[in-house]
C-alpha positions in Angstrom: 52.5 76.8 105.2 54.0 78.5 102.1 57.7 78.5 101.3 58.3 82.1 102.3 56.8 81.6 105.7 58.7 78.4 106.1 62.0 80.1 105.4 61.2 83.1 107.7 60.6 80.7 110.6 63.7 78.7 109.9 66.0 81.6 109.5 64.6 83.1 112.8 66.1 80.0 114.4 69.6 80.9 113.2 69.5 79.1 109.9 70.6 81.0 106.8 69.7 80.6 103.1 72.5 80.1 100.6 72.5 83.7 99.3 73.1 85.0 102.8 75.9 82.5 103.4 77.5 83.5 100.1 77.4 87.2 101.2 78.9 86.4 104.6 81.7 84.1 103.4 82.4 85.5 99.9 81.9 82.1 98.4 79.2 82.2 95.7 76.3 79.9 95.6 77.5 77.9 92.6 80.8 77.1 94.4 79.0 76.1 97.6 76.8 73.7 95.7 79.8 72.3 93.9 81.6 71.7 97.2 78.5 69.9 98.5 77.8 67.7 95.4 81.3 66.8 94.3 83.2 66.6 97.6 80.7 66.5 100.4 82.5 69.3 102.1 79.3 71.1 103.3 76.1 69.2 104.0 73.4 71.9 104.7 70.0 71.3 106.1 66.9 71.4 103.8 63.5 72.8 103.9 60.6 70.5 103.0 60.8 71.9 99.5 64.5 71.3 99.2 66.0 74.7 99.8 69.4 74.7 101.5 69.8 76.2 105.0 73.1 76.7 106.9 73.9 76.7 110.6 76.8 78.7 112.2 78.8 75.5 112.2 78.5 75.4 108.4 79.8 79.0 108.2 82.8 78.1 110.3 83.5 75.0 108.1 83.4 77.2 105.0 86.0 79.5 106.6 88.1 76.5 107.4 87.9 75.4 103.8 89.1 78.8 102.7 92.0 78.6 105.1 93.2 75.4 103.5 92.6 76.7 100.0 94.8 79.8 100.8 97.5 77.4 101.9 97.5 75.9 98.4 95.6 72.7 99.1 93.4 71.3 96.4 89.7 71.3 97.1 89.7 67.6 96.5 92.2 67.1 99.3 90.5 69.2 102.0 87.8 66.9 103.5 90.2 64.7 105.5 92.0 67.8 106.7 88.8 69.3 108.1 87.9 66.1 109.9 91.2 65.5 111.7 92.0 66.6 115.2 95.7 66.7 114.8 97.7 69.0 112.5 98.1 67.1 109.2 101.0 67.2 106.8 100.2 69.4 103.9 100.0 67.6 100.5 103.2 68.1 98.7 101.8 68.8 95.3 100.5 72.4 94.9 97.4 72.3 92.8 97.7 76.0 92.0 101.0 75.3 90.1 99.1 72.7 88.0 96.3 75.2 87.2 98.8 77.9 86.3 100.7 75.6 84.0 97.5 74.6 82.3 96.6 78.2 81.6 100.1 79.1 80.4 100.0 76.1 78.0 96.7 77.2 76.6 98.1 80.7 76.1 101.2 79.3 74.5 99.0 77.5 71.9 96.8 80.6 71.5 93.8 78.5 72.4 91.2 80.7 74.0 88.8 77.8 74.3 91.3 75.7 76.4 92.1 78.8 78.4 88.4 79.5 79.1 87.6 75.8 79.9 90.4 75.6 82.4 89.5 78.8 84.1 85.8 77.9 84.2 86.6 74.7 86.0 88.6 76.6 88.6 85.9 79.3 88.9 83.3 76.7 89.8 85.3 75.5 92.7 87.0 78.5 94.2 85.8 82.0 95.3 87.0 85.1 93.5 89.5 86.3 96.2 91.1 82.8 96.3 91.3 82.7 92.5 92.7 86.2 92.3 95.4 85.6 94.9 96.5 82.1 93.8 95.8 81.9 90.1 95.1 85.2 88.2 97.7 87.3 90.0 100.5 84.8 89.5 99.4 84.2 85.9 99.6 87.9 85.0 102.9 88.3 86.8 104.3 85.3 84.9 103.0 86.7 81.6 104.5 90.1 82.1 107.9 88.6 82.6 107.4 86.2 79.7 106.4 89.1 77.4 109.5 91.2 77.9 111.1 91.4 74.5 109.7 88.0 73.4 108.6 87.4 69.8 104.9 86.7 69.8 104.3 88.7 73.0 101.9 91.1 71.2 99.6 88.4 69.9 99.6 86.6 73.3 98.8 89.8 75.1 95.9 90.5 72.8 94.5 87.1 73.3 94.8 87.2 77.1 93.5 90.7 77.6 90.6 90.2 75.3 89.6 86.9 77.0 90.1 88.3 80.5 88.1 91.5 79.9 85.2 89.5 78.4 85.3 87.0 81.3 85.4 89.6 84.1 82.9 92.0 82.4 80.4 89.1 82.1 80.7 88.2 85.7 80.4 91.9 86.8 77.3 92.3 84.6 75.5 89.3 86.2 76.7 90.4 89.7 75.4 93.9 89.1 72.0 92.6 88.0 71.5 91.0 91.4 72.6 94.0 93.5 71.1 97.2 94.8 72.4 100.3 96.5 75.0 102.8 95.6 77.8 101.5 93.4 81.5 101.8 93.7 82.9 103.9 90.8 86.3 102.7 89.4 88.3 104.7 86.9 91.4 103.9 84.9 94.4 106.3 85.2 96.5 104.4 82.6 96.6 105.3 78.9 96.3 101.6 78.0 93.2 100.1 76.4 92.9 97.4 79.0 94.0 97.5 82.7 93.9 94.0 84.2 94.2 95.3 87.8 91.2 97.6 87.3 89.0 94.8 86.1 90.2 92.4 88.8 89.3 94.9 91.4 85.9 95.6 89.9 85.2 91.8 89.9 86.3 91.3 93.5 84.2 94.3 94.7 81.1 93.1 92.7 81.5 89.7 94.3 80.8 91.3 97.7 77.3 92.3 96.7 78.4 95.8 95.9 77.4 97.1 92.4 80.2 98.7 90.4 80.5 101.2 87.6 83.7 101.1 85.5 85.2 104.0 83.6 87.4 101.9 81.4 88.9 104.6 79.2 91.1 107.4 80.6 89.1 110.6 81.2 90.2 114.0 82.6 90.2 113.8 86.4 88.1 116.9 86.7 85.3 115.1 84.8 85.2 112.4 87.4 83.7 114.9 89.8 80.8 115.2 87.3 80.5 111.5 87.2 80.3 111.3 91.0 77.6 114.0 91.1 75.5 111.9 88.7 76.2 108.4 90.0 76.5 109.2 93.7 79.0 106.4 94.3 79.9 105.1 97.8 83.5 105.7 96.8 85.8 106.4 93.9 88.7 104.0 93.1 91.4 105.1 90.7 93.6 102.4 89.3 97.1 103.1 88.0 99.5 100.4 86.8 102.2 102.8 85.7 103.9 106.0 86.9 101.7 109.1 86.9 102.6 112.3 85.1 103.6 115.3 87.1 100.6 117.4 86.4 98.4 114.5 87.7 100.3 114.2 90.9 100.8 117.9 91.5 97.6 119.5 90.3 94.8 117.2 89.1 94.8 114.6 91.8 95.0 117.1 94.7 92.2 119.1 93.2 90.0 115.9 92.9 90.7 115.0 96.5 89.7 118.4 97.6 86.5 118.6 95.7 85.4 114.9 95.9 82.1 114.2 97.6 83.0 110.6 98.1 85.9 108.7 99.7 88.8 108.1 97.4 91.2 105.2 96.9 94.2 105.0 94.6 95.3 101.4 93.8 97.8 99.7 91.6 101.6 99.7 91.2 101.7 103.5 91.0 101.0 103.6 94.7 104.4 102.0 95.3 106.1 104.2 92.7 104.7 107.5 94.1 104.4 106.5 97.8 105.9 109.7 99.3 103.6 112.0 97.3 100.5 110.0 97.8 100.9 109.5 101.5 100.8 113.3 102.0 97.1 113.3 101.3 95.2 112.5 104.5 92.2 110.3 104.2 93.3 108.9 100.8 93.1 105.1 100.8 96.1 103.4 99.1 96.5 99.9 97.9 99.1 98.3 95.6 96.8 95.8 94.0 93.2 94.4 93.8 93.3 92.4 97.0 94.7 95.3 98.9 92.1 97.6 97.5 89.4 95.2 98.6 90.9 95.1 102.1 91.0 98.9 102.3 87.4 99.3 101.2 86.3 96.7 103.7 88.3 98.4 106.5 86.7 101.7 105.6 83.2 100.2 105.9 82.4 100.8 102.3 81.4 97.3 101.2 78.4 95.2 102.3 79.1 93.1 105.4 81.7 95.6 106.7 80.9 97.8 109.7 79.3 101.1 108.6 79.0 100.1 105.0 77.3 102.5 102.6 73.8 101.6 101.4 
């Protein structure tokens, strides 16, 4: 019996290969293997040739792990929490604060290597959504406050933005290479050279087995219709970190909404700034940040694994 036949028969009995488990749970295969090898959190079954296979109980255990991670529990402290039958007392020390401090100290010393090493360790253990919620989003918020009128802010911002763009673009590139189907098109509505929220959103979406195309530099909104005609995306997401000019709100955006051949989502702090104007447009999805955008796209059935998702 060859390996492909073996896997087909096993999955027919309700067992899933690691790639399918990664798609269902949002936890990539590298992280699942790390949880198994380093902490014994998941112990999958094996084929005769050593391929990992997962039962429904494994899927539920992964979801339980994510629940504890989202409560701020370190991955190294989760195993006894999973195995207890009584509600345990949460560990007092929040490991996210430790990780955040480590990243801030690396930035303070302008050490991209230390910054990258610390984040790589975290990325091997935690899925993208968890990292975004508990580490990257708090990091960017802390830095924005720190950079207000501070001497040295420009050089720190240049370091962080250059590192983050390179890191996320690399992950998106490798994710895109493994995915098929119509992409999500993301476009920047800011005039800045780098929009962290745009790239975080693209990374999160690409981690759901959805390919992405990123228009990093601002372009006229009427040209995005041309891009949609050529790319045929499953949706267009516009990211805006700052307030939008009047001509965009009153003329360009309404025209784009009217002419668009794909669903539209506007995300970023501008959604809060211009809430009354944006809520007037029926059918326009709105989200104030990357995680909210991911939730909106899932709710609309536009991502793999969500009901009615585009192919």
